[in-house]
N, C-alpha and C positions, 0 to 999 in steps of 0.2 A: 672447823670450828662453827658451832653452830649459835646461830642468832635468836633471843629470845624475844616474842613480839608482847606486846603489852597486854593486860588483861583485858583491856577494854576495845580491843581490836573488832571485835565480834559486834560489839554494840552501836561502835563508830562508821560500821561498813553499812549498817542495817537505816543509821538514822540518816549518814550521806542517800541511800537508795530512795528514804522518804522525801529529803529533802528536792531531790529530782523530779518524784514524783508529784512533788508539790509543784514545782516550778513548768512542770509540762499541763498543770491541770490550769495554773493562770494562764501560761500562755493559750491554753485554748480559750478560756472563759474571756481573753483578749480578742480573741480571734472571731468570737461569736458576737460578742457586740461591735466590731468594725463589718462582719459580714451576716447581717442577721439571718437573710435571706437564704444561704446554706448552712441550715442546721441538721444536716445525713450525717450517718454515723462514717461513709466516708470521707467527709470532709476531716472528722476528728482521726482516723487514721493516716491521713497525710504527712508526709515528713515535714517537718519544721523549717526546713534551711529551704526546700523549694518554695514552699508559701512565703514565707519570709521575703524572697527573692522575686516573685511574682509581683507581691504588696509592693515592695518598694520600687522595682520597676515602674506598676504602675501610678506612684506618689511622684516619679520622677518626670514620667508624660504629661502628668498632670499642671505639676509645674511649670513645665517648660511652657505649653500652651498657656495659663494663664499669664506667663511672662511675655511670651510674644503678643498678646493681645492689650497686655497693658502697653505695652512698647508702642506698638499700632497705633492705641489712643492718645498717647502723647506727641507721636510725631504729628498725626493727624491737626492736633491741640496747635503745635507748633506753627502750623503750614499756614491753617486758618487765622492765627493771628499774626503773620507775616503777611499774606494775603490782606486783611483790615487795617493793617498800620501801614501799608505802601501809597503816599503819597499822592493824590489822583494829580492829574494837569492844572496847571494856575487856570486858563481860560477854560476848563469844562467841568461846570457845576453836578454831570449826573456823568454814573462811570459809562465808557466806551465797550459794549460789548460787541467787538468786530475779529473778525480772524486778522491775525498778523503775524507773520511770517516773513525769512529771509528769502522766498522766493516764489513769485508770485504765480508759478502754477500751481504750487503746491497750496496758498492761498486760495488759489479760485477753486480747488476739490474739496475745501473744507465747508460745512456747514455752518451758517450763523443764525442762532436762534433770534427772534424779533424780542426788541427789546423796547421800554421807554426812552424816550428823547425830547429832549426840548423841542418845543411847536412854537414858541415865537420868536421875534426875530430879538424885543426887549430883553429877554432874558439874557441874550448873548452881552458880551462888554464890548460892547463898539463904541469907536470915538463918536462923538455929537456931530461932527458934519455927515458921516457914512449913515448914522440912527435919520437923521434928517432927513436926507436923499430918501432911505427908504419907505421914511414916512410920506413923504410927499408924492411916491409913485403908486401909492395905498396899500402898503403890503404890511401884514401884522402880523400874520401865522405863516411858517416853511411847509414846505415840502416838505417830502419824507429823505429824498437827496439832501436837500437843502439842512436836514436837521443833524442828519446823521455826517454828514461832511464838512460840513463849515466847521465845528468844535477843534477837529484835530487839525485840520488844516491852519488854523490859528496857533496850534502850539507847536508849529512845523512842522509836522509828519509830512511823510508821500505817501500821496494818495491814489489808489489804482481803482475809479469808479466804473460802476456798470448800470446805466440806468435806459430805460424806454424815453423816448423821445418825446418833448413837453414836459418832461418831469422837470421844469425848474435847473438844469445845470448852470446854465451863464450863472445867473447870483451866483450860485454855487462857489464858483472859482473866484467871480470878479470879487465879492466881497473879501475873501482872503488876503487876496493880491491887493487890493487897495487898503487895507487896512495894515497890512505890512510897508508898503509905499509911507505911508504916513505915520506909522510907529518911528520907523529909520529917518524921517524928516527928508527924505529925497527932493535933492535942489535938479534942476534941467544942468545945471554943470556935473552933477553927479552920473550923468547918460540915463540908459534903460537900464529899470531894477525888474520889470516884471515880462516876460512875451508871453502874448499869446497864439498858438497857432490854429487856422482853421484850413480846413480843406478845399472850400468854394469863397470866392469873393462875396455872394450876398451872404453869408453866415458871417462871414467877416464885418461887413457891412451893421447886419443886425446887432454882433456883439460889439461893435464901436457906438450903437445907438443907444445900449444901455449903458455902456460906459461911461456916455457923456451924462446920463441921467443922474448917475451913480458917484460921479466926481465933481457933480457942477459948485459942491461946496467947500471942493480942495484945493489946495493948492497946486499939487501935483499936477503935470504935465501927461496928454495922451496925444496920440495918434495911431494911423492906419496904414498900412503899404500893402498894396493888391497889384494884382499883374492887372495891364490894362489901362493904368490911372499913369499921372505923369510922372516919372521916374525922378527927376532931376527936381521937382517941388518936394518929392519925397525925401531927397539926401538933404537937401537945406535945412529940413525939420527936424531931421537924425540928427546933424551935426550941430543944433541949437541946442540939442536935448530933447528926449521924450523919456519920460519915468515910464509908462505904462504903454508897450506896443501892440498892436493885434494887426496880425499879417497872416498871409498865404505862403507856403512853402516855400514854391521858387522864387518870388520876389525877397521874402526874408536871407533865404539862401544870396541871394546876388547882392544883396544889400552887406551883409556880412562878409562877404570876399571882395567890394570893390568899392564900397563908399569911403572912402578917406573922412575921419574926423566924427564916425559913429562909435560911440564909447559905451562898448557889453560888457565891461570888465568889471562891474558893480551889480551883475545880475544877480539876482536872489531865487525867483521865480521862473518857472518854467510851464507851461497851463497848454496841454496837446487836447484840443476837444475833436471828438468823431474822430480818433486816431485809427480806426478800423477803415474809416472812408477815404482819411489819408492815404490809407499803404494799398486800401483795395486799386484806387486811381493812378498806383505806380508811382508815389511820392517816397519810397522806400529810401532811395538811395538817398535824394536828397535830407530825408529827415537824420539819417543816419550822419552825414554831414554837418548838421547844422548842432549835431548834441555834440560832435566833436570839438566843432570852435566854440563852445560858448563854457563857460568858465563852470566845474564841477563841485569847487568847493565850495559849501556851505549853501550849497543850490537845492530849492526845494524843489520839486518836481511833483505835477498832477496829469493824471491821464486819466482822460473821460472818453468811453467807448459801449455803443448801444449794445454789441454785439465783441464777443472772447474770442479772437482766432489767434491761430500761432505765431502769423505775425506781430500781433499786439503784443503776444507775452515775451517775444523777442525786443520787441523794443522797450516794454519796460523792465526788463533787464539790461540795458544799456543806457537807462536815464532814469530810472530810480535809484533811490539808495537803498541799502539794506535793511528790510524788516519794514518795508511799505504796508500801508493798511489797505484792504481790498475792501470794497465795499458795492454789495449785489441788491441792488432794489427791488431787482424783479425775481430775486430767484425764489420765493413763494409764490408767485402769483399762477391763478390758474391758465388766464391768459391773456397771451403777449401786446395784445393791444390794449387800449384804456376802456373804462367804464362810459356809456353814454355813445357808444359808436356801434350803429347799426351797419352790418357788412352783408353785402351780397352779390352773387355774380350772374349773369346772363348769357346761354348757349347762343351763336349766331353765327351764322355761315358768313365767307368772307365779303361774298356779294350785299348782301344787308348790312355790314357793319356802319358805314357810312350814314346810310338810311335812318338806322335807329339813333346814331348821332344827334344827325339833325333833327330829328323829330323831337329827342330827350332836349337838346338845347334851346328849341324853339317854344317849348313848354318852362324852360327853366330862367327866361331872360330878365327876372324878376330876384333869383337867386345870385348866390356868390359860389361859383364853380370854379373848380380846376381839375383840366382834363391832362392826363400823363401819355407823350408817344414816347417812341423808343429812340428817334433818331431827331436832330435839328431840320434836315428838309422838309422831313413829313411835318414836322412843327410850323414848318414855315409855309407850305402849301395850303394845308387847311386852316390857317389865320389870314390868309391871302383870299381863300377860295371863302369860309364865313363872312369875311369882310365883304365881299365883292357882291354877295347876295342877302346883306342887308343882315346880319348878325355878328352887331359889334363885341369882337373878342381881343384880348392882350395876346402876344408871345413874348416868350421866354427861354431863351437856349444858349448854347455856347458859341454860334457863330454871330452873334451880337456884339457891335463895341459897349466897351465898358458903361457908356453914357448911358446909353439903351439901355441895356439891359437894368440900371439903376432907376433909372426912370420909372423904367416899367415895372421894377420890382415895388417901389413905393405908392405909384398910383394905384397900382393893386390892391396894396395894404390899406390904403386909406378910402379906399370905394366901399360902399357898403352891397353895392350889389357888381355883378360883371361876371365875365367869362374870361379865366388863362388858361392858354393852351403852351404847354412846356415839356421839356425834358427832364432827367432826372437829377438836374442840376437845381431844381426846386424842391428836392424830393428830401434833405436833410437839415433838420434842425432850425429851418425856417419858422416863422413864428407870424401868421400872416392869419388877423384875428376875423372873426366870423363867417367860418368858410360854411356853406351848407354841404357840400357834394365834393366827392374826389371820385374823378371819373379816370380809371385804368382802362383809354382805350386800344392801349396795346400794353399785356401782360408784362410785369417783370420778370427777368431770369432766376431770380431769387426770394424765397419768402421773406429775407431779410428786408430786400427792395421794397417789397410789398407794406409791410408794418411802417418804413420811413414815408412813402408817400400815403398812405392813409390817415399820418402822425400829424399832416398839415389841418384837419378838421379835428371835432371834439376836443379841442386843448382847453386846460385849466379850468376842468369841471364842467364844460358845456357838453351839448350833444352835439352829433354830425352824422352824416349816412356815407356811403362809398358803394362804388357798381365797379365790378368786374367784367370785360369783357372778355369771352373766349369762345374759341372755335371748337367743334365737336370733338376733333383730334386734339384737345390740349387741357383736357378733364381729368387727364391724370395730374394736375397742378392742384388740385384741390387736397389729393392725399399729403403733398409736402406742407400747403398751407396748418392741415388738420393735424399732421407733425409737429409744427412751429407754433401752437397752441392760439391758431387763429378760427372761430366760429364764422362759419359763411353758411346764409341762407342762399336758396334759387328764386331768382326773380325772376318772374315769365311775363312774359311782353308779345301781346299778340300781334303778330305780323302783318296781319289786314289794316293794322291800324297806322302801321310807318305811313310815311308822309311820300308819296308815289312821286320821287323827282330823280328816276335815273335818267329818264330821258333827255331832262332839260340838263343836267350834270355832263351826261356825254356830248350833248351838242356845245354845251359852252366850252368846254375843254376842248374838242375837237375847232372851235372856232377863236377861242383868245390864244394868242401866239404865247402870253408870256405865264398865264393859266398851265398851257400845255407842257411848257418846258419846266414849270415849277411839279406838277403833276408826276414830269415823268422823272425827277429828282427825288421825287418824296418815295414812289413807287422802289426806287432804284435802294435809294435804302432802306425801304422798311425790308425788301429780301433780305440785304446783304446784315442789316443788323439781326435779321431773325436766323442767319446762317449761322452766327457768331454766338450764341444760346449754348450754355455750357449743357443744359438739361437737353440733351439728343434727343431720347427718346418720345419726349413730350413735344417740345416746339424741335420736330424734324422740317426742314424747307423743301424736302421732297414729298410731303405728304402736303405741302399746300398746292390747292388747286388756282394757277398764275392766271387763268382768264376771269376768276371770280375776284382775285384778288384785283387785276387792271378795272375791273367794273367798280369797284368801292374809290380808285381813283381816276374814273371818269372816261376810261381807255375802251373801243370795244375789240382794240387787238394789245395785247400788253405789250411793251419795249422787251426788247433782250436784256440780259442782267449777267455781267462778270460777277464770279464771286472766288476771290484768294482762298485757295484751300491751305489751311493750317497756317500761314501767316497772318491773318485778320485776327483770328482766335487770340495768339500770344501778341507779338510784337504792334500791330496797328491797333489791337484792340483796346492795349493798355494806352495807345497812346491815344486813342479818342477818347477813353476814360478823363484820363488828362486835360484832355482840348474842353471836356465836358465842365471841368473846374476853371476853367477859364484862360485858358490857352496858354498856362507858364513854361517859359522853356527857359529859365535862367532869368527871368526875368524882363521878358519882352512882351513887347503890347499888343502882340496877336491877339486874333478875337478865334480862336482855333474853333474846328467842327468836334463833331462825336460822333462815335458808335460806328457806320458804317459811310460816313458824308466823305471822307476825303481820299476815298480809294476809286479811282478813274477807272473806268471802264477799257480805255487806248494801253494803260501801261500798268498791269499786273503784276509783269512776272511770267515765267514759265508754268506757274502751279497757281492752275486757276482751272475755275470751272464755269462753262456757260450753261445758264440755263436754257433747255431746249424747249420753246413752246412755237406753237403753229403760228407762222407769218406767212404775211402775203408775199405774190409773187414779186419778182424783180422789177415788172414792169409796175405794180399795183404801190412797190415801195419808192419807186422811184417819182410818182404821181403824189404819194404822201407826201415827200420831201419838197418837191414844188409846191405843195399844198400848204405847206406850213412857212415856206417862204412868202407868198401869196400873202397870208394871213398878216405875216408880219410886215409888208407894205402897206395892207389896208388900214392894219392898228397904228399904223405910223402916221397915216395920212389923216386919221379920224379923232386921236388921241395924241400927236405929238410923237418926240424922239423915243421917250420912257418913261412913260407913264405905268403906274405901279398899279396891279389891279387891287390892289389892297387901299388905295386912297380915290383911284377913280370912281371905285361905286358902281351897282350895278340894280338890275330889277328884283323885287323879292319874289322870292317862289313861291306857288301854291302849290298847292297837292295837286 
């Protein structure tokens, strides 16, 4: 059976072909409009599915990129709007652009861009009594550390602060502490609300003096507890109620453990000043015990340290709450020391060191000068010697009784001119006004100690000078100072202009029994302190010319010295540093030694080294001993039983 086709089948197929051809032409025209640059015959010959597929994929990619960019813009707008809408702290009129994080170590590694901060105390919302006290003290503008620290502290933040000496840290932590006590209306019956821990007694006394001025219009109570003071009187004050307590670590721990009726359960703020120094002198265990005894709930903590060490970071972890604010004022400073400080060094042999010091002090009697030594006995000897030859000096060191130390400190602070011989007990934090010269007769063991020493001058924008004595073998120490951003210039001092008093010095030491004994102790402590230096390649005790060192102490033949090997650097050295801070061992009232002073020659144990020097024969040594006894008898007949060379006086030396 055949199927008949319609008559117009040929016409319909031809029409369909025409229509398809027209569609192709239209598609090609559309492609020409969309891709005008590809008007070649080859493009027209491409198959439609391939061209359409490429075009669609390209269009999809462009749409996806547009969607991603729009989404990113929307997210950025949302983030910016949320950050702008975050409420600012109530007590902070300007934003604090600081690095805050949960780990203090991570905070220290972050960099903080300098921003603008409030500069005047009037911009802070202080209570009228505090504002009046600050006005009476003569302060209107804040230092950088105060401007960056006080606002967050007054909002309750924990702060780990790093600032150089003389930057105004004391008011930076005292003002928030006093404001907190005033705002909470602390009464004596509420006990202690804020505790400030200081490494040394002198620094604690200085903080106490500032607190007296700051709290004179407040009703809250304040007191100080330090080693060497009357413990019973301190305990009575604590039982009555002390709202703001300033202390040293050993005595504070003693009261926390043993004083009944001492109420510290309401503690709201803990301040640790010079935290690196506290840990450096061996109070790490005491600080851990103190923090464990104090209540941690709702307690604000503030740690201030001139240098950031691993131990400081460990202390920050156990004392600060999560999310502390790390403030480093000196991060962008090109020099570690303050502006206005002219620093220099002089190279001098051991036998010329005292002659140079004598000549310098003789010409600086109308200046205010601080001279740093490495040991207590060295300070004692030079003070007795200089006072004996009519160069009046004061001395401050860790072997003195507390009353003597306090009187000396305030006497020198109030003086317009004078000379103070001291150990590093006066190197940290002390604000001694109008000091013209800092003399480092014995170089420090660490560049950080150098920075703290010279920080006693050029304070509060004033100018000052410093001079470092170095042996030719110690010039390598300059490299470490340069790495610590300490600029020094070399000073030349003509040796022919030194006061020629070596003969008089040797004669005096040989004839005066008490000066002879003091010189012997000073020489021994100098050698032992030198042996305890950590930079052994620079401060090598084996390279010392002991005969020349002995001449500087007035000896024609130096005495023998025993040096304990290993023990001095570890256990004993830590003990001496603790003694330097005030001799606190669980609140005892002794006035300990420091550095190398407590190491006896006769009882050093098996591990010690005796320095070999040329000694006189046994017969001559016996004569020397008999001569010393004869000197003592003659001195007794002429001056009485126990006359002190520092008080008897002597003839003035001439050149």
